[in-house]
LUMTI-846940 format. One line per 8 residues: number of its first residue (from 1); their letters; for each residue z, x, y of C-alpha. Coordinates in nm, 3 decimals, padded with zeros to 5 digits, always signed. Each point is the difference from the previous one (the first is absolute). Layout:
BEGIN
NUM	A	Z,X,Y  ... $
This chain:
BEGIN
1	MWTFIARR	+02.001,-00.561,+01.903  +00.232,-00.035,-00.301  +00.012,-00.378,+00.044  -00.378,-00.006,+00.007  -00.021,+00.208,-00.321  +00.259,-00.217,-00.178  -00.184,-00.318,+00.097  -00.330,+00.138,-00.124 $
9	LLLMVPTL	+00.156,+00.109,-00.329  +00.137,-00.349,-00.054  -00.341,-00.152,+00.069  -00.147,+00.217,-00.274  +00.181,-00.201,-00.268  -00.178,-00.336,+00.047  -00.328,+00.184,+00.063  +00.034,+00.187,-00.330 $
17	IGVTVVFF	+00.085,-00.323,-00.183  -00.305,-00.172,+00.146  -00.233,+00.288,-00.093  +00.123,+00.020,-00.359  -00.014,-00.379,-00.046  -00.360,-00.021,+00.122  -00.103,+00.298,-00.215  +00.175,-00.141,-00.308 $
25	LLLRVAYP	-00.177,-00.335,+00.041  -00.335,+00.174,+00.042  +00.076,+00.203,-00.310  +00.075,-00.318,-00.192  -00.329,-00.155,+00.113  -00.204,+00.312,-00.086  +00.174,+00.070,-00.332  +00.149,-00.324,-00.132 $
33	DPTSAHIA	+00.047,+00.140,-00.354  +00.089,+00.374,+00.007  +00.081,-00.003,-00.372  -00.371,+00.033,-00.075  +00.000,+00.344,+00.161  +00.279,+00.121,-00.229  -00.166,-00.099,-00.326  -00.174,+00.302,-00.147 $
41	EGQQMSAA	-00.376,-00.022,-00.029  -00.096,-00.157,-00.329  +00.360,-00.097,-00.079  +00.049,-00.346,-00.141  +00.311,-00.189,+00.115  +00.111,-00.345,-00.098  +00.085,-00.267,+00.255  +00.370,+00.046,-00.085 $
49	QVESMRQY	-00.019,+00.374,+00.068  -00.174,-00.056,+00.334  +00.262,-00.257,+00.098  +00.275,+00.241,-00.103  -00.154,+00.265,+00.225  -00.019,-00.248,+00.288  +00.369,-00.082,-00.044  +00.089,+00.370,-00.012 $
57	YGLDQPWY	-00.171,+00.060,+00.334  +00.134,-00.327,+00.144  -00.347,-00.142,+00.053  +00.105,-00.337,-00.140  +00.229,-00.053,+00.300  -00.101,-00.159,+00.335  -00.143,+00.244,+00.253  +00.307,-00.007,+00.224 $
65	VQYGRMVR	+00.223,+00.090,-00.297  -00.231,+00.288,-00.090  -00.002,+00.117,+00.360  +00.380,-00.020,+00.027  +00.048,+00.201,-00.319  -00.249,+00.260,+00.116  +00.157,+00.036,+00.344  +00.347,+00.028,-00.150 $
73	SLVTLDLQ	-00.120,+00.275,-00.232  -00.183,+00.164,+00.290  +00.314,+00.013,+00.216  +00.206,+00.142,-00.286  -00.281,+00.247,-00.092  -00.006,-00.151,-00.348  -00.369,-00.095,-00.021  -00.198,+00.116,-00.302 $
81	RWEDRRPV	-00.373,+00.041,-00.032  -00.154,-00.249,-00.240  -00.249,+00.260,-00.118  +00.250,+00.237,-00.164  +00.342,-00.147,+00.096  +00.091,+00.312,+00.197  +00.222,-00.053,+00.308  -00.219,-00.042,+00.309 $
89	AEVIGEAL	+00.237,+00.221,+00.202  -00.052,+00.282,-00.251  -00.379,-00.034,+00.011  -00.002,-00.006,+00.380  +00.234,+00.300,+00.008  -00.265,+00.197,-00.190  -00.304,-00.122,+00.194  +00.128,-00.033,+00.356 $
97	PITLLLSL	+00.058,+00.375,+00.067  -00.361,+00.073,-00.098  -00.137,-00.267,+00.235  +00.233,+00.110,+00.282  -00.114,+00.360,-00.044  -00.363,-00.106,+00.028  +00.048,-00.243,+00.288  +00.237,+00.210,+00.211 $
105	LSLAIAYV	-00.223,+00.305,-00.026  -00.310,-00.198,+00.089  +00.169,-00.175,+00.294  +00.142,+00.327,+00.134  -00.341,+00.169,-00.021  -00.171,-00.303,+00.155  +00.233,-00.010,+00.302  -00.010,+00.378,+00.051 $
113	IAIPLGVY	-00.381,-00.017,+00.015  -00.047,-00.338,+00.166  +00.227,+00.021,+00.306  -00.137,+00.330,+00.139  -00.353,-00.111,-00.081  +00.050,-00.334,+00.177  +00.153,+00.170,+00.305  -00.282,+00.253,+00.016 $
121	SAVKQYTL	-00.263,-00.273,-00.036  +00.158,-00.200,+00.284  +00.021,+00.300,+00.233  -00.366,+00.083,-00.074  -00.117,-00.361,+00.036  -00.378,-00.054,-00.006  -00.074,+00.365,-00.070  -00.213,+00.110,-00.293 $
129	TDRVIAVV	+00.315,+00.104,-00.187  +00.153,-00.345,+00.046  -00.313,-00.171,-00.129  -00.026,+00.228,-00.304  +00.368,-00.062,-00.083  -00.052,-00.376,+00.037  -00.302,-00.003,-00.233  +00.176,+00.208,-00.265 $
137	LFMLYSLP	+00.317,-00.212,+00.015  -00.189,-00.328,-00.024  -00.192,+00.135,-00.299  +00.325,+00.102,-00.170  +00.164,-00.333,+00.078  -00.293,-00.193,-00.151  -00.001,+00.187,-00.331  +00.180,-00.192,-00.279 $
145	SFWVGIML	+00.276,+00.201,-00.162  -00.105,-00.080,-00.357  -00.348,+00.139,+00.066  +00.134,+00.313,+00.167  +00.242,+00.058,-00.289  -00.274,-00.035,-00.261  -00.236,+00.229,+00.197  +00.271,+00.268,+00.031 $
153	LVFFASGH	+00.057,-00.015,-00.375  -00.373,+00.021,-00.074  -00.069,+00.292,+00.232  +00.324,+00.202,-00.014  +00.160,-00.080,-00.335  -00.273,-00.078,-00.250  -00.152,+00.350,-00.005  -00.356,-00.132,+00.030 $
161	FVNCVWSD	-00.045,+00.091,+00.369  +00.269,+00.240,+00.126  +00.200,+00.256,-00.197  +00.268,+00.222,+00.150  +00.108,+00.344,-00.118  +00.372,-00.083,+00.021  -00.030,-00.281,-00.254  -00.003,+00.071,-00.373 $
169	EPGCFPLQ	-00.150,-00.343,-00.062  -00.329,-00.150,+00.121  +00.005,-00.097,+00.365  +00.249,+00.101,+00.267  +00.276,-00.255,-00.050  +00.144,-00.200,-00.293  -00.151,-00.333,-00.091  +00.323,-00.190,-00.075 $
177	GWHAFEGF	+00.375,+00.014,+00.048  +00.234,+00.142,+00.263  +00.097,+00.307,-00.202  -00.106,+00.183,-00.315  +00.029,-00.207,-00.316  +00.115,+00.297,-00.210  +00.251,+00.273,+00.080  +00.111,-00.143,+00.334 $
185	EAMSFVDK	+00.370,-00.010,-00.088  -00.002,+00.366,-00.101  -00.146,+00.115,+00.334  +00.206,+00.168,+00.270  +00.076,-00.190,+00.320  -00.273,+00.178,+00.196  -00.254,-00.062,-00.274  +00.097,-00.369,-00.013 $
193	VTDVAWHL	-00.047,-00.038,+00.376  -00.336,+00.177,-00.020  -00.112,-00.213,-00.293  +00.101,-00.328,+00.169  -00.169,+00.105,+00.327  -00.319,+00.086,-00.192  -00.001,-00.340,-00.170  +00.070,-00.196,+00.321 $
201	VLPIIVLT	-00.268,+00.152,+00.226  -00.265,-00.264,-00.075  +00.237,-00.303,-00.002  +00.149,+00.105,+00.335  -00.348,+00.035,+00.150  -00.080,-00.356,-00.111  +00.327,-00.135,+00.146  -00.027,+00.199,+00.325 $
209	YNAFAAIS	-00.356,-00.026,+00.132  +00.007,-00.373,+00.072  +00.348,+00.006,+00.154  -00.059,+00.284,+00.242  -00.329,-00.155,+00.113  +00.177,-00.324,+00.096  +00.304,+00.171,+00.157  -00.223,+00.228,+00.204 $
217	RYTRTAML	-00.190,-00.294,+00.153  +00.328,-00.180,+00.080  +00.129,+00.317,+00.168  -00.318,+00.043,+00.203  +00.009,-00.360,+00.124  +00.367,+00.023,+00.098  -00.055,+00.333,+00.175  -00.296,-00.133,+00.198 $
225	ESIRQDYI	+00.215,-00.285,+00.126  +00.279,+00.238,+00.099  -00.205,+00.265,+00.181  -00.145,-00.266,+00.231  +00.344,-00.101,+00.130  +00.128,+00.082,+00.348  +00.286,+00.219,-00.124  -00.254,+00.235,-00.162 $
233	RTARAKGL	-00.184,+00.039,+00.330  +00.335,+00.058,+00.171  +00.096,+00.268,-00.253  -00.330,+00.179,+00.057  +00.040,-00.031,+00.376  +00.338,+00.173,-00.027  -00.175,+00.301,-00.149  +00.106,-00.037,-00.363 $
241	GERAVVVK	-00.220,+00.178,-00.251  -00.240,-00.204,-00.209  +00.189,+00.080,-00.320  +00.327,-00.129,+00.146  -00.170,-00.313,+00.133  -00.162,-00.080,-00.334  +00.287,+00.089,-00.234  +00.314,-00.087,+00.199 $
249	HALRNSLL	-00.127,-00.306,+00.187  -00.313,-00.156,-00.151  +00.078,+00.062,-00.368  +00.361,-00.118,+00.020  -00.106,-00.327,+00.160  -00.271,-00.041,-00.263  +00.244,+00.011,-00.290  +00.076,-00.373,-00.024 $
257	PIITLLGL	-00.322,-00.100,-00.183  +00.033,+00.307,-00.224  +00.362,-00.093,-00.080  -00.113,-00.354,-00.086  -00.260,+00.142,-00.237  +00.260,+00.232,-00.154  +00.235,-00.294,-00.066  -00.273,-00.193,-00.175 $
265	TFPYLISG	-00.070,+00.294,-00.230  +00.343,-00.025,-00.169  -00.122,-00.237,-00.274  -00.301,+00.227,-00.041  +00.243,+00.261,-00.136  +00.022,-00.188,-00.330  -00.300,-00.233,+00.001  -00.282,+00.194,+00.162 $
273	AVITETIF	-00.081,+00.220,-00.297  -00.104,-00.267,-00.252  -00.368,+00.095,-00.006  +00.059,+00.373,+00.035  +00.262,+00.015,-00.276  -00.223,-00.200,-00.231  -00.305,+00.221,+00.057  +00.192,+00.327,-00.043 $
281	GIPGMGKL	+00.226,-00.123,-00.280  +00.323,+00.058,+00.192  +00.295,-00.202,-00.142  +00.135,-00.118,+00.335  +00.102,-00.339,+00.137  -00.355,-00.108,+00.079  -00.133,+00.056,-00.351  +00.308,-00.159,-00.160 $
289	TLDALLHQ	-00.031,-00.307,+00.224  -00.366,-00.044,-00.091  +00.092,+00.027,-00.368  +00.280,-00.255,+00.051  -00.244,-00.251,+00.149  -00.251,+00.059,-00.277  +00.274,-00.053,-00.261  +00.144,-00.297,+00.193 $
297	DYPFAITF	+00.338,+00.172,+00.025  +00.199,-00.227,+00.233  +00.313,+00.217,+00.039  -00.175,+00.320,+00.105  -00.247,-00.183,+00.227  +00.269,-00.190,+00.189  +00.210,+00.318,+00.033  -00.296,+00.178,+00.154 $
305	VALTAILT	-00.061,-00.285,+00.245  +00.369,-00.005,+00.097  -00.005,+00.375,+00.066  -00.318,-00.032,+00.206  +00.149,-00.285,+00.205  +00.320,+00.196,+00.063  -00.193,+00.308,+00.110  -00.217,-00.212,+00.230 $
313	MVGILASD	+00.303,-00.150,+00.172  +00.178,+00.336,+00.019  -00.315,+00.155,+00.148  -00.025,-00.266,+00.270  +00.371,+00.040,+00.080  -00.039,+00.378,+00.016  -00.294,-00.046,+00.239  +00.209,-00.219,+00.229 $
321	ILYAVADP	+00.279,+00.258,+00.006  -00.243,+00.287,+00.066  -00.146,-00.195,+00.293  +00.330,+00.042,+00.182  +00.004,+00.371,-00.085  -00.354,+00.057,+00.127  +00.033,-00.222,+00.309  +00.343,-00.010,+00.173 $
329	RIRYGKEG	-00.101,-00.321,+00.179  +00.020,-00.191,-00.330  +00.348,-00.128,-00.081  +00.128,-00.252,-00.251  +00.298,-00.234,+00.001  +00.215,-00.035,+00.313  -00.145,+00.318,+00.152  -00.348,-00.149,-00.028 $
337	K	+00.110,-00.311,+00.187 $
């Protein structure tokens, strides 16, 4: 097992290099002259000033020299945003906890709802309940997140349709931000938690509904395949209760597709909230990355892509390891042979 993990970790290095090279070249093609994004609107700059700016950012060098400098700064955590020359590590340190809070909460809620719902739907296959669940889940899965986010703001935060008694402002929930703009630092710990929870209700709904709809259908499909196997009939023939058959036998053997899906959600922890954070004005990784692309900020954009690539590879590796935990028949390395 340890040999397998070490080999996979080593393979991550060339994969990460390949991903960042391809992204950097695409960035160069899309934004060949990022200096134009850093010139204030209406500001007049001479050709000498523009050239000086290009030299400062290293844009006068060949692409491979620019890439090498950027990767070296990335490894040493010395990259600076072109927009305000703040260290990228510092900016990410401020934004990443917010995005992780959003994403982890939404994923936890999605799995807590989706797995029992998928199991129940599989056990009640072809019943009216199963069909109603299927229709509702397909409707949720088909709704675009940006539309749902805007509709939630219009109905529950604007004050034009729904007003709640617990809110001093129009609507039921805040329009923007992940906590109060004024007086937040002076609040007690309990009041801070309450305020953050109040602000994050609508964003978490937007991030959760689509995920739990997909996970629930994956769970149902995997469960249907498991409960048709011979060992399930044998367990029932031995007199085991239906709960034990479903939970201890069918569900455990249905975990592999769910584990695969869980591994693929790792990059979602920092990249899946771009639309949601933009709509709700939350200063997380998604919103900052969108701003970096709009401002043609190479350092922040390539840092984000590197983080996403690392999380993707770590998620796939974690899935492979969890396979062996969920199914004792799966072994890696010499034991697998």
